[in-house]
N, C-alpha and C positions, 0 to 999 in steps of 0.2 A: 281880446274886446267883450264888451259886456252882452249878456247875456238878449236874444230879441225876445219880446213878449208876442206870443199868440193868441190873440182872442177867437174864441168860437161859442158859440151858445152852447153846442155839444162836442164834447170829446168821444174819440172812438178809437178801434186800432186801427184802421184805415187812412183815419187823418195822420193818428201818429208815424205809421208805416210813411207817409209820403213826407211831412212834414222833416222825416228822418233823412230820406233821401236828397229832399230838395236842398233844403236847410243845413244840416249839417256833412254830407258825402260832398254835394256839387258844390254849393256856396262857403262851405266851412265854417258856419256859423252856429253856435251855442242855442238854444232857447227853450223856453217855457211854455207852456199852454194854459190860461186861463179860460174859465167859462163865467169870470163873475167881471162885468162893464167897468166895477170900481174900481181892479186896479189897473183900469187902463189910465185912470185918471190922473194928469199929471207928467205922462210920460209924453216926451219928445217926438219920439218913433215908435211904434208898434206895426203887427200885422193885422189886420181885422178880417176875419174870415164869415161872410151872412151877414156882415152887416155895416154898412158905412157909418165910419166915427172920426171924428178930427183926429189930427197928427198923426195918422195912419196911411199906410198903401192896405187899402179896401178889395176884397175879393169875395164876388160872391159865391154863394153855396147852392149847387144845384140838388144836394140833400143826399145824392147817391155813398157818402163817405159817412155818413149817421144812421145806414142800414146796414143788414146783416143778408139779404136776400141777392139772386142774381139776376136782378130781372131784364127782360129785354128793354133796350133802350136806341132810341135814334138822336144821339146829340146834335143839337145845334149847331150849323154852323158860322162859323163871323169871321172876322179880321179885327188884328191888333198889331200896330208897327211894323206894318207890311207883312204882317204873318198870316197867315190862314188859323183858324181855331176852331175848338170843339167845346161846346158844354157855354156856348153866347148868349146874353141876357141882354137885352135892350134898355136895361135900365139904366140911366147913363150917371147913376149917383156914384158906382161904384169907382175904384182906381183902375182894374182892368177889365175889360169888359164882359171876359169869360170865366168859368173857373179853373181856374190852373191847377189845382190841387185835386180836382176827379179827372181833368182831362189825363193827366200824368198815372194818376190810378189806374183809371181805365185800361192804359198803353200797355205802364209795366205789367199787371195781374193779370194779362190777356182774358180781360172778362168776356169779351166777344167769343172766345174758345170755348167756353163753359156750357154755350147752348148747340142745342144737335145743330148737324153739317151734314153735307152728302160730300163725303171724302173723296181725293184724287185716287189716281189708279195704285197709290202706297198707302192709302188711310188715313192719308195729312189733311189737317186743315187749309184748305186752298189759300195763297194767297188773295185771290180774287174776292173770296168773302169778307177780307177786313176792312174796316172804313179807312185805313191811309188809301188802300190801292182804288176804292170806291171813290174817294175823293180827288185820287193824284197826287198822293204824299208821300207815297212809298220810299220814292229815291232818296230821300232829303230825312233827317236827326229831328224831325220837328220838335220833340220832348225838348231835344239840349238847342233847339232854338228858342221855344219860350224861355227854359231858365237862363240862358244868357241876357235873352231882352231883359228878362226880370231882375236877373243882377244888375244891370244896367241903372235901372228905374233904382233898387234898390240902394245904389249907391250914392245917387244924388238926393234922395230922401233922407239917408243918412249924414250925409257931406263927408264921405268918407269911403278910398278905395277898400274891395275886398280881396283875400287870398286870389291869387293867381291860380286857374288850372291850366296845364299844358298837354298839347296834344301827344298822342302815345300810339305808335303804330306796331301791332303785336302781330307778329307773322304765325301763323300756324298751320299745320298740314296733316292730308288724313292719307293714311297708308292702307290705301283698300287693295290694291294690288302690286307687291312690291315687283315683281319682277312680269314682263309680258310672256316670254319663254321660258326661261332657267326654270329649272325646282319645279316643274309642276307635276311629275310623275308620270311615267308611258302612256300610260290611258289617255289622260288628258292631252299630252305631245300630240298621239297619233290621232286623236280627237279634231284638235285643232289645224292638223295637216289635211285630212278628209275635207274640211269644211271651206280651206281654201282653197283646195282640189276643184270640188262642187260649184264653186264661184270666179275660179281660173284666174284666182290672184298670185299672179306668178311672185310679186316684188314681196308677198309676204311669205311666200314657200322657201325664198330666198335668205330674206333677211333672218327668220327662222333658223334655219339652216347652218347662217353662218355665225350666229349666236351660240346655238348649240355646239359648236365644233370651236367655238371662243375665239375666233377670229373676228368677232365683230360686239359690243359692249351691247347689253342688254337696253333697248332703248327707253326702259321704264328707268334706270337706275341711273337717278341722278342725285344719290346721296352722298358720295364725295364732292361732289361742286357746290350741295347746301352747305355742307359741313365749312365748307373753305367760305363761302358769301359770308353764311352767318359770324364765321370766326373775324374776317375781312372788317365788316361794318356793324360789328359788337352787337349784334340781334340776339334776342333771346327768345326761340322757337318753342312751340309746343309741337308733340307729335300725338296723333289718334292712331292706334293701331287697332286694324280690324283681328282680334285673336278668335277667331270663331273654329271651333276642334272639328265642323262639318261645312264640306264643300255646298251651294246651294247656286240657285240662281243668281242671287243678291251678294252672295259672301265668297267671291272667288280668289281672296289671298292664299298661299302657301300656308302649312299647320305652322302654328306658332313656337312648336317645337323641333320644327326641323331645324336642322343645323344653320343652312343658309336663311332663314328668318330670324333666328337668334343673333345670329350678327349684324342682321341690319337692325333687327331691335336693341341691342346692347350698344350700337356704335350710336343709335340716333340718342341714346339715355346719354350718353356721353356729350351731346350736339344740346340737348334740352330738356325738357318736359316731358315725360311719356303719360299718356291719357288712355282710358280704354276707348273703344270706337265699337260697342258691342253689335253683334251679328244680328242680320235683320229680322231675325223672328226671337232674337231673347228676350224681348218684353213679354210674348205671349208664351212662353217657353221658360221663363225663370232661369235663364243660364247667365244673367250679367256676373253673378258671382263667382261661378267655377271660371268663365272667359277672363275674371281682373285677376283672380286667383292664379291661373297660367301666366299670363303677363307679369305678374307682382314676382312670381318665381326665376322667372327670366333675367326682370332686372334689379331683383333683392332689393324692393325699398316698395312702400307701399302708395298705392295708386289713389288718386283723389279727386282727381280731373275727368269728364269724360266729354265725348260728343254722340249724339246719336248716328248710327250707320243711314243714309238717305235722308237725316233729318227728321225720322218718325216720333215726333214727340205728339202725344195724346196727353193734354190736361184732364185732371190733376193726374193721372195715372201713374205716368213716365218718371214724374219728379219723384212723386213716393216710393218709386222702386230702387231710383237713384241714394237716395236718399237711408233705405233699408241696406241697402250694398256699399257703404260707406264713403259715397261719391259726396262731397263737398260744394265743389264747382264744377257747371256745365256751359258747355259752349254752344249748345244745340239751338239757339234763339236766333232765328232765321228763317227762310224759305230756300226748299230745293229746287223751286220752279221758277222762281223770280229772285234778282236781286234788291237789295235795298234794307229797311230797316223794321223788323216787324213788330219790335217794340218800341219805335221810334227813336230810339236811342241806340249811339253806341258805347254807352256807358253800362258800366254794370249794375247788376243791382239784386237784391236778395226776393227769393220766389215768395209772393204772398199766395197760401192757399185759403182760395174765396172759400170754397167748401168747410173749411175748420176757421176762417174770418180771422185767421194769425201767420205772422211772418214764421217764416221758417230758414234752416240755417243752411239752405241749398243757396250757392251765388251763383247768378244768371250771368253769365258773358253774353252779349248779340254778338254776331258779323252780319256784314252787309254787304261782301261781296263772296263768290266761289265760284272758279274756274270752270267746272263742270255745267255749272247755270248758264254763266256768260256764252260757252261753246256750244252745247247741246241744245240748252232751251230757249238761247235767245239766240242764238245763231250769230252770234256776234265775231268778229276777225278778232288777232289780238291786241290793233290799232284800236279799233273800235270799245273794246272789251277798256283797256286801261283809259281811255277816254272817261269813260262811265265812271271809273275806279278814281281818277284825278279829281273828276269832279264833286265825287261825294266826300272824299279826303279834304276836299277845301273848304267845305261847312264843317266838318269836324274841327278841324286846325282852327279856324274860327269860334267855335265855340268851345274851344279847348278839351275837347274829348278822344274819345279811344278808338281806333279803326283797326279791327279784327277782321286778316281776310283767311280765305282757304283755297288752300293751293294741293294738289296731288303730284307724289312724285311724276305720275307719269306725263303731266302738263310741263311739266317742266326737264324731263329729260330729251332724247333725241327723236322721237317718235314726228314723220311727216307728217300726221296728225297737226298737229300741237306747233307748227313751226311758227316763228316768232313769239313765241309767250314764253321761252325761255328769256331771252334778249331784256325783251320790255318790262318783265319783272326784276331784272337784276338793278334796271334802270331807275324801277319805283322803289326799290330798296337804298340804292345809293342816295336818292334824294329825299328819304324819309330819314337814313341816317343822318344825313348833312342835317334834317330838323331836328333831334334828338340832340346833337352836340350843340347846338346854338343854347337850348333851354339848361344843358346842363352846365 
């Protein structure tokens, strides 16, 4: 396929970053940038950014991609092909009525998160601060929808079909607490019994006793079931293991070197790829390197993927720490308190360091659904949660995008609190496996 020429009066790192993602990654097109209008003369088709020129798909330029600062912006809302837009313009001479490239950059770079904000109870950037939440777009991968519509327009203008991209379902799991009752140590077990007694929770006391006597399976132990599910439906899961050496109010897993935890880690490593789930305070106390090393010693291979515990991301500090510790792919791009698309896409992208005005080697993989968010924050039943999941999945399927979900071993176990989730998840996996088979 011929190289697509992109005209822009100015070139920049920001513009190249967006074009690499939109044209190369998503549309699978080669391109070249020219700042000379004469280079477009005689071309039957090209993209014109910031100018309306003959024979082109013209896109207005809001100016942000030619800048290096991080100014506070209030993007103008608009509409295009039944889609809501950002950085809209009133000038009708352009093919697109909004600056697609700036809108994509704004969301992928997490531009708005570099400004001061009041964090939530975990110090996180609140979803309610984001433009996607405020505009009511958080539950849709709006960037993927824009790119899909742009692809259709490109195909008409070029008079040819562009390469297809296919939907991909990527299951991932956070192992925060491998067991509910087992292997907790004498002190924690006695403490749990005392708390249950004070609450008068006879059911939990009975369950704990039966589990400790090995007469009943631990309700959080879903590992064998998961392995069988993945094997039967050809899934390639990712597991993020909390490997904190110390127990805190937020880090309740058993020690990564405990024989029972070693067995869990080794077994899931046979089933999929293992990543680090850094402890709650690891960023403040520079513990990621040590925790990663402990996990690597158990699985005897290098770890290069991560997801932040409690989704504690702070721009740009967290990503810089990950890069310093040999992490090249991170799966934390989402919100802990809300379902949806934090960066407006289900597809991965390289992190752009706005302070340094350059793209990095850290690959960001966004998730859109987490079981604990649906259950504890949104207060959804299993049926309601999976209705939301299916609704997001349908848009991702349409746009040929990726869906990454987060589940925990405890939500897929036998705990009464999570009744109905295990079966609903199995049904979802079966459906997505059938879809993958159709594309293969």
